[in-house]
N, C-alpha and C positions, 0 to 999 in steps of 0.2 A: 250783510245780505242774508235774508232768510231763504232757506231751501224749500222747494215745494214739497208737500206731503208725500207725493209718489216717489220723488227722488230720495227723500229720507228713507222710505220703506225699502227701496232697492239697495241703498248703501247698507242698511242694517242686514238685509238678507245676505248680501255678499260677505259681510263681516262674520256672521254666524256660520255660513257655509264654509268659509276659510278655516274657522277655528274647528269645526267638525272634521274637515279633511285632515288638518294637522293632528287632531286627536286620534283619528283612524290610523294615520301613519305611525304615530308614536306607539299606538296599541300593537300594530303589526310588528314594529321593531322590537318591542318589549317581548312579545310572543316568540319572535325568532331567537331573541337572546336567551329566553327561558328554555326554548326547545334545544338550542345548541348546548346550554348547560346541562340539561337533562341527558342529551346524547353523550356529552363528555363524562357525566357521572356514570352512565351505563358502560362506557368504554373503559373507565378507570379500574385498575386492579388486575390481579392475576399475574402470571409470568410464564415463561417458556424456557425450555433448554434447547441447546443446539450442539451438534457434534461436529468435530473435525478430526482429521488423522493426526496423531500424535507427532510432535517434533521434540527434540531433545532440549529445545530452548525454552526456558520458563519466564524469562523477563519480558515485560510489556511496556517498559518505559521507552520514550522516543529515541534516546541515545543508543541504547544497547539492543533494541529489538531487531531481528534480522529475518523474520519469517512472515509469510502472509497471514498466518494465524494471529500473530502479535499485532500486525498492522490493522486487521479487522477489529480486534479488541480496542485498539487505540482510537478508532472512529467513535466509540461509545464513551471512552474515558476522557478524551481531550478536545480542545477547540484550537483553532488557529485564528490569526487576525482576520483572515478573509476566508470564506468558503465559496461554494458554487451551488446554484439551484439546479433543478431538473433540466433546464434549458442550457446549462453551462455558463450562465451569467453570474458574475461575482456578486456576493452578498456579504454584508459585514457580519462578523461574529463577535470579535473581542474589541472592535473599534467602534467608536461612537459616531456613526455616519449613516445617512439614509442609503438605501440601495441605489436610488436614482442618482445621488450625488457621487457615489462611489463609481458607478458605471461611466460617469463623465469626467472622472478625476484626472487632471493633467499634472504630472509631477514637474517640479521646477527643473528646468534644463534637462528634462527627460530622465533624471536619476534620483531626485530628492523627493521622498514621500514623508509627509508629516501627518501623523494620526493622533487623535485623542482616544485614549483607552476608556472603555466603559467603566462606570463607577458602581455598577449594580451586579457585577459578576464576581463570585468568590470562589476560591479554591476548595476542593472537597476537604472534609476533615481527614486527618491522618490516623494511623493506628494509635491506640492508647499507650502502648509501650514499644520501645525499640531496643535492640541489643546494646548493652553498655560496653565499656572498655573490657571488662572481664567475661563478656558474653552473657551475662545475666541481664534479664529485662529491667529497664529503667523507664521512668515517665518520659513520654515523647515531647521534646520541646517544640515540635512543629505540628502538634496534635490539632489545634484549632485552625480551620481554614481562614485565610485572610483575603481581602479584596485584591483583584488582579491590578497590577501596576505597570508603568513603563519599564521599571526595573526588571520585571520578569522577562520582558522582550529582550532587553540587553543581556541578561544572564543566559537565556536560551541560546542566543546567537553565540555567545562566547563559549558555552558548554559544547555546542555543536562543532564550532571552530577548533576547539581544543581536543576533539575526538577524531582519531585517524580515519574512522569509517564514516562518521556523520558529517565531517567537514565539507564534503563535496556538495552537500545540500544547501550550503550557505555561502559558497565561494563567490557567488555572483554579487554579494553585498560587500561594499568597501568598508563601511563602518555604521555603527548604530549609536545614537546619542539620545540620552534622556534630557528633554528640555525642561520639564518640571514634573510635578507629581501626577500629571495627567496626560502629558504629551511626549511622543517619541518621534525621532527623526531616523528614517532608514535611507542610507545613500548607497546606490548601486555603483558598481564599478563602471558601468557603461549602460546606455539604454538597451533594453532587451525586449523581446516579444513575449507576450503573456506573463508579464512580471507578477500579476496577482496570483498566478498559479504557482510561481516559484516561492511566493511568500506564504503559501498555504501549509507551512510546516507547523506541527503542534508546539504549543507553549508549555514550559514547565515552570514551577515556582522557584524563586531564588532562595527563600528563607530557610529551606531545610539544609542548604549548603553554604550560603553566605547571608547570614541573618541581617548584617548591616548593609543597606543598599549603597552606601557611599564607598563600600569596599568592592563593588562590582566594577572591576577595571580589567583592561586587557593584560595588564602586567601582574595581575593577582593569580597565582597558580591554583588558588582555591576555586576558581570558576570552572569547575569540572563536575561531572556526575560519576563518582567512582563505581565500578561494577559491584563492590562489596557494601555499598551504602544501603541503609534500611529502606530508603526510597525505592530502590530498584525492586525490592521484594514486595512493596506495597505502594504502587505509584499513585499519585495524587494529580488529578486534573481539574478541569472545569466543565467537562462534558455532561451529557444527559444522564450518565450512569457513573457510579463510583464503586470502587472495590469494596465488597462486603466482608463479612467475617470468613476468613479462609481456613481451610483445613491444611495447616502447614505440612502435614505429613503426606498429603495427597496432592502432588503437583499436577495431576491429570484433571483437575477440576478448578474452575474459577468462578466465584459467585459475584455478580454485579447487582447493585441495588439502585433504584431510581434516585436521581438527584432532585430533591424537593425544591431546591432554589435554582431553577434554571431559567432565567428571564430572557434567554435568547430566542425562545419560542414566541410566535405572535401572541399578543395580549388577547385574552386574559390568562392564557395557559402559562404555567410555570414549571411544568414537568412533563415527562413522557407518560403515555397512558399505562403501560405495563409497570408492575412494581419491581420485577426482577428478571434477570436473564442469567442463565447458568451455562457455562461453556464445559462440555465434557469431551476430553481428548481420548481417542481410540487408537489402538495399535495399527489398524489397517482399514482399508475401505470395505472389506467384507464384513468386519465387525461392526463398522459404522452402519452399513446398510441393514444388517440384521437387527441391531438395537433400535434402529428408527422403525423398521417394519414391525417390531413387537411393541412399539410405543414407549420404550424407556427414554427416548429423547423425542423432541417434537419438531425438530428441523435439522436438516443437513445442508451444509453450505455448498458442497461440491461432490457429486458422485459421477463416476463414469457411467455411460449408458448401460453397460452390461450388468451393473448393479441396480441401476434405477428401474429397469423394466421388471424384474421379478418382485421388487418392492411394491411397484404400482399395482401388480396383479393380486398380491397377497395381503396388502394392508387391511387390517380390520376396520380402520377409520377412514373417512374421506380425506384425500390429500390434494394439495395443489402443488404445481411445479413450474419451473421456468428454466429454459436452457439458454446458456450465455457463453460467449468466448472469454476466457480469462485474459487479462491484460499482461500476459506473461508468456515465456517460452522456455523449454529445456534447451541445454546446450552442453557441448564438450569444449572447454577452453584449452587452447594450446599454450604451453609455456614457451614463449618466443626466445628464451635464452637457451633452449635445447639446440644443439648444433644442426639437427635435421629438421627443425620446425620454424625457426625464426628468420625474418628478413626476406627481401625480395627474391634472393636466390632459392629459397625454399617454398615459394608460392605454389608451384606445381605439386610439390609434396603434400601441402596442406589440401589442395584440391583433390589429389589422389585419395587422401583419407576420406574426404567427403563423398567422393564418387564411389569408394569402395565400401561404404556403410549403407546397408539396406534399411534405411530409415522408415520407409513405408511399411515394411513388414514389422519392424520393431514397434511402430506406432500402434499397429493393429494388435500386437501382442500385449502391449502395456495398457491401451485404452479400450480394447475390445471391439474396434471397428473404425473405419475411416471417418465416420461422423463424429467422433469424439476427439479429433485433432486435426488441425491444419498444418501441413508440412510448411516449414519456414525455409526461405531462401536467403534471408539476411537478418539484420539486427533489430527488426521491429516485430512486435507481435501481430497476429492476424487482426484485420480490421483497422490497423493504423492508417491515418491518411497519408503517411509518408512511404508506403509500400509501392514500389514500381510493379504494377500488375503485369507488365510484359516480360518479367524475369521469372524463369521457372526454377524451382529447386534443382540441385544437382541430382541427376538420374543415376540409379544404381547400375554400375557396369564394371564388373571386375576386370574385364580385358582392357578397358580404357584406363582404369586406375593402375594396373600393372605396367602398362606402357609408359604412363607419366613417371612412375617410379624408376623404370629402366632408363628413360631419357635423362632422369636426374642423376644417374650414375650408380644406382643400386644394383647388386647382383646377388643371387642366392648364395648362402654360405652353409655352414653346418646346421643340420636339423631344418633346412629350408628357410632359415631366417636371413632376411636381406642384410647385406653388409656394404659399407662404403668407407673407403680410406682406412681399411682395417678395423672398422668399428661396427658392431652389430646394431641393427635397428631395433632397440628395445625401449619401451615406454613404461612409465608407472602412472596408473590411473588412480587418483584419490577420490573417493566418493563417500557419501554419507550411508548410514546403515538402513535406509528405508527400503521396502520391497521394490518400489519403482526404481530406485537407484541400482539396486542389485540386478534387476532385469536388464536395465540399460547397459550396465557394466559387462554383464555376461555376453550380451549380444555384440558389444564393441570388440570384446576379446576374440570372439569367434570370427567376426568379419575381418579383423586385422590379421588373424592367423591365415586366412585365406589369401591375403596379400603378401604374407611373409613378414609381417611385423609382429614382434612378440610384445605382449602387454601383460604386465603384472598389476593386479588390483589390490589396493590397500584401503581398508575401510576405517574412517575416523570413528573413534568411540563415542563421540558427542558432537554437538554443533560447535561447542567452544574448541574442541580439538580440531575440527575441520577448519574453523576460522583461523586458528593460530597457524596451522600448517600452510593453508592456501593463501589467505589474505595477508598474513604478516611475514611468514618465512619464505613464501613462494617455493616451497619444497614439493614439487610435483612436476610431471610432464604433461599430463592431461587432467583436468579437474571437471567433474560433472556437477552442474548446478542448474539453477532456474532463476532467471531475472523476472521481476515484476515491475511494472511501470506505473507510476502514479502521476498526479498532477505536477507539472513542471519537470517531469523526468526527461532525460535526454541521453545522447550517446557520448557527450564529452567526457563524463567521468569514466566510461567504459573503455574508450579507445584512444584518448589523447595521451601522447607520450609522457606528459607531465604528471599523470595520474597513476603512475606505476609505483609510487612509494609504498612501504609496508602499511597495511591497513586500508589502502584505497582500492577502488573497484577495478582498475586495470592491472589485476594481479598477474595476468599473463605477460606483462611487460611488452605488449604490442607497441611497435613504433613504426610510423611511416609519415615522412614529412608532408606529402601531399594530403593525406587524410587529416593530419594535424591542421593544415591550413583550411581545409574545408570545414572542419569542426569549428574553427575560430570564426570564420566568415558566417557560418550558420548562427553561432551564438551571438554575433554582433548585429545580425540582420533584423531589422524591425518591420520590414515590409512583409506581410503574410505570404504574398505570392512568391516573392523571391526566396523567402525562408523555405517554403515548401519545395521549390525547385532545387534548392541546395540539398535538402533532405533526401529527395528522390535520387540525386546524383550520389549521395553518400550510400544509399541503399545499394545501388548498383556497384559502387566501388568496393564496398565491404563484402558483397557477394563474391566478387572476383578475388579479393585479397584473402578471403577465408580464414580470418583470425580465429574462428570458432568452427566446430561442426554445429551449425544451427539445426536444431531437431524439429520441434513442432510447438504450436500453441494448443494447449488443452481446451476442449470444449466441455463444459460441465453442466450438470443438472442439479439445480437447487430444489429441495422438496420440503414441504412443511404440512403439518396437520391443518386442515381447513378451518379449525376454530381460531387460528391465528389470522386475524383479518388486517386488511389495509397494507399488506406486504407489497412493497415496491423496492426492487433490488437495484443496486449500483454495481456494475461489473468489477470494479477494482476495490472499492471500499465495503461493498455489500450492505453494511448497516448505516449508510449515509442518512436514510429516511426512517430509522427505527423509532423515532419519537412518534411517528404517526401509526405505528402498528398497535394493534390492541387484541386482547383475548376475549372471544365471545364466551362468556361464562355460562350461557344458556345452552350452548351446543355440546351436550354430553359432558363428559368429565373435563374439568378445567385442565389446561395445560400445566404440566409440572415444571 
């Protein structure tokens, strides 16, 4: 059947119009792609330095790190199986799965998770040489980076399980099994809430420690990361940055270089925008603020307000800033093996010490004002969803504290030091050597002297010395510290009676049967509402139990030169989104 001429013309017009529309759309898409590429090219390059207050710990690997400084560096060096986006939704990092499928993933029987490991992610290259048996450098057998494999998941699990401090992070896992060269199965001990958050621990490669993957077994004592291994001094990860050439004589500096093969970013990007990041450790916050103000560093992670305000006024270059509550708090931990501190019989004594410490004044002294710290009443940092807002921190009242101590049977003895059953009330406070710890320690000594409690202060010479004495030997009466909470962090390792073995986090040997049961119920609870209710109950119960003197959550100010663009901070990791930061090379002098 022949079409009429007018119909033919109309069909031809429609066909031509459709092709033109498609061509325009294709041209627009191509223009957008070229523009995006041009923007990416413009953003590419440069680097920046950032400063933190120095700690005595210099290891950055996931097994031995113990400071917030090291954890922030780890965000840039390492990846985990699963991470989280800005909305708190899980996203795949080292597993081969779409974000949509991950969010709807249902484990078998609520405990079995089976993942395929990405085949396009490689470990960073290691150093060219490592110390040999006689201490002289030899060629590094794990120099070349290899593809990530399921055996790395198994080794990481075993290495953490075999480390006294790190094992609490993987105790929720019953076993890990490699199914084949690409698949791994993780079986939990029981169904838990927010399992993906608990699985967000960084992975480490197996081959520097156990080169043969078939030897990665639970009964192999080589499945550990020794603190003296060359890897600890030059950690290798899969993250967007890798350790660069280090000045081994200067432990106060760490140089990171962009990982050019980082396919975890959305296509077509394969690396971070900036070429390098340099960490500079400073002895105190005053020096840190001074160096930032004069431009020798481009960013500071955390400054108290009393230092931030002068810098803001005096800085010769434009700066940006952001105030945020840290996911941490300072505390004084009681050793519950002390005859005057442990058990239900001494609950009022622990409360008296809390009430007799002027924490509000101390916070002002340390932080420079009320706005730089939120007083804590219990075991959660400020802004936690598990804080019972109806509970107030213990109010400073010397008269009430003295009455509680008198009711507990204490009477003044020689030099006005309290005594009970013929024993003087004396305590040994073990602290680190930082200025903040010294200030807190001095205030604690003075406040306790007012109550009639004699406190001797002993300062550990290094982080390792503090860890050995407090975490492993439990040789203290009071320990001054600071807990930081990350993804999947909880109270179970801090306060459950089974977690008091050497190297574990309940180094105060706190023990309470009711608290144990509540912690167990909370860990087993998979209903979010019921879980939160249990945590609120724990908040109140631990406030009354007073296993610590809970001090305050610091509020900090991050500051950076305005030529560092695209900065979006994460309160705990800080550098979670560093791959999107870039240096505006046209805005004055490029960042150092």
